C-alpha positions in Angstrom: -2.2 -8.8 -24.2 -2.4 -8.0 -20.4 -0.8 -9.3 -17.5 -2.2 -11.5 -14.6 -1.4 -11.3 -11.3 -0.9 -13.7 -8.5 0.9 -13.3 -5.3 1.1 -14.5 -1.6 4.0 -11.5 0.0 2.0 -8.6 0.1 5.8 -6.0 0.6 7.1 -8.2 -3.2 4.1 -7.4 -5.1 4.1 -3.9 -3.8 7.8 -4.4 -5.4 6.6 -6.6 -8.3 3.8 -3.3 -9.4 6.7 -1.0 -8.5 8.8 -2.3 -11.1 5.8 -2.6 -13.7 3.9 0.5 -13.1 0.5 1.5 -14.3 1.5 1.8 -17.8 1.2 -2.1 -18.5 -2.6 -3.3 -19.1 -2.9 -6.2 -15.8 -5.5 -8.3 -13.5 -5.0 -8.4 -10.1 -6.8 -12.1 -8.7 -7.3 -12.8 -4.5 -7.3 -16.3 -3.7 -11.0 -17.3 -1.6 -12.4 -20.6 -1.1 -9.9 -22.5 -4.3 -11.0 -20.2 -6.4 -9.1 -17.0 -8.0 -10.7 -13.7 -8.2 -10.3 -10.8 -9.9 -10.5 -7.5 -8.2 -8.2 -4.3 -9.8 -7.7 -4.4 -13.2 -6.3 -1.5 -14.8 -7.1 -2.4 -18.6 -8.5 0.5 -20.6 -8.6 2.9 -18.0 -4.9 5.3 -18.0 -3.6 5.9 -15.1 -6.2 4.8 -13.2 -5.0 4.6 -9.6 -3.9 8.0 -10.1 -6.6 9.8 -10.5 -7.2 12.9 -8.4 -10.5 12.7 -6.1 -10.1 15.3 -2.8 -9.2 13.6 0.2 -13.1 14.8 1.6 -14.7 12.4 0.0 -13.0 9.3 -0.1 -15.8 6.3 -0.2 -14.1 3.5 1.0 -10.9 4.3 3.8 -10.1 7.0 6.7 -6.7 7.5 8.9 -5.1 8.6 11.6 -2.1 11.6 11.3 0.0 11.9 14.3 3.2 14.1 14.3 3.7 14.9 10.8 7.0 15.7 9.4 9.9 14.1 7.4 10.1 10.7 8.0 5.8 9.1 8.0 5.2 5.3 9.2 2.0 4.1 6.8 -0.1 1.2 8.3 -2.1 0.1 5.9 -5.0 -1.7 7.9 -7.0 -3.2 5.4 -6.2 -7.2 6.9 -7.6 -8.6 10.1 -4.5 -7.8 11.9 -3.1 -4.3 13.1 -0.2 -3.6 13.3 0.4 -0.6 14.7 1.3 -1.4 18.0 3.7 -3.6 16.7 5.2 -1.0 14.2 5.7 1.3 16.8 7.4 -0.9 18.9 9.7 -2.0 16.0 10.3 1.9 15.0 11.3 2.5 18.3 14.0 -0.2 19.0 15.7 0.7 16.2 16.0 4.3 17.1 13.8 6.4 14.2 11.7 8.4 15.0 9.1 9.2 12.9 5.1 10.9 12.6 2.6 7.5 11.6 -0.1 7.1 8.9 -3.4 5.1 9.9 -5.0 3.9 7.2 -8.3 1.9 7.6 -11.2 1.2 5.6 -14.3 2.9 6.0 -16.1 -0.4 6.5 -15.2 -4.5 6.0 -12.2 -4.6 8.5 -10.3 -7.6 7.4 -13.2 -8.4 4.6 -13.4 -6.5 2.0 -15.8 -7.8 -1.0 -14.5 -9.6 -3.6 -17.8 -8.2 -5.5 -16.5 -5.0 -5.3 -13.8 -3.1 -7.0 -10.3 -2.7 -5.3 -8.9 -0.2 -7.2 -11.0 3.0 -5.7 -9.1 1.4 -2.4 -5.5 2.0 -4.3 -6.8 5.0 -6.1 -8.0 6.5 -1.8 -4.7 5.7 -0.9 -2.5 6.9 -3.6 -4.5 10.0 -3.3 -3.9 10.5 0.7 -0.6 9.3 0.7 -0.5 12.5 -2.3 -1.7 14.8 0.1 0.5 14.5 3.1 3.7 14.0 0.9 3.2 17.1 -0.5 0.7 19.3 2.5 3.5 18.3 5.2 7.3 18.0 2.5 7.5 14.7 3.5 10.7 13.0 2.3 10.5 9.1 2.7 7.6 6.7 3.5 8.6 3.7 6.1 5.3 1.7 4.5 3.8 -1.6 6.5 1.5 -3.7 4.2 -1.4 -5.5 6.1 -3.5 -5.7 2.5 -4.7 -8.0 -0.2 -1.3 -8.5 -1.8 -3.7 -7.0 -5.3 -3.9 -3.9 -3.1 0.0 -4.4 -2.4 0.2 -4.3 -6.4 -2.1 -2.2 -7.7 -0.4 0.3 -5.3 2.7 -0.1 -6.2 2.5 0.3 -9.2 0.2 4.0 -8.9 3.5 5.1 -6.8 6.4 3.8 -8.9 9.7 4.5 -8.3 8.6 8.5 -7.6 8.1 8.7 -4.1 11.5 7.4 -1.5 9.7 4.2 0.9 11.0 1.8 2.7 9.3 -0.8 2.9 9.1 -3.4 5.7 8.0 -7.4 5.9 7.2 -9.2 9.7 9.9 -11.7 10.6 7.6 -14.8 11.9 10.2 -15.8 13.9 11.2 -13.2 15.9 7.8 -11.1 15.9 9.3 -7.9 14.7 9.4 -6.5 11.0 12.7 -6.2 9.0 13.1 -3.7 5.9 12.8 -6.0 3.1 13.5 -3.3 0.1 13.6 0.7 -0.6 11.9 1.9 -4.2 14.6 4.0 -4.4 16.6 1.5 -5.4 14.7 0.1 -7.1 15.1 2.5 -9.8 18.4 1.2 -11.5 16.8 -1.5 -11.3 
C-alpha cells in the first residue's frame, strides 16, 4: 500500500503531512506541463527525512539566521516569489517580535529540477530546524511556506506533531498573511 499525494495549497499540504507522519509509505507528485511527476517518496526507506545530516555539509539549501530566540519566523523560499519583506511587515503589524530563519536553495531558485529527488531538500530543512531548535532552545516556529506542495507535505510528515509551529497562509485579497493552524492543535485530531 502506498499513498499518492497531490495538492495545491502548501499550508494545507503541510498540515496533511503532519497528520499522516512519515510512517506511511507515500509518493508526492509535482504538476508540470500537464503531467504529474513523482518528486518525493519515502517508500522502502524508514525515517528518510529524519536521517541526521551535518548542517555544514548541506547539498541543496543554505540559510540566513538573525536574532535567534525562543520564537522564530521561518521563511521557506524555494518558490519564485520571495516573501521575506511581506512576512516581516506582517509580523511587525501584529506586534510579534521574532528572530528569522530564511531558507533558500543553493541553486535553481524558483525552479527546482523535477528530475532530482526533492527528499534531499526536506531532509536538509528538517535537520536545519532541528539543529537550530536544540542550539537556541527555540520554543515556537512561525512557518511561512514558499515552496512546492510536495516539499510542504513531506516536511510536515517529517516534523509531525512534535514541535510547536504556527503555519501561515497568504491572503491574496488583503495582500497579507493569516495564521491557518497550529501544529499542537492537530495532536488531538
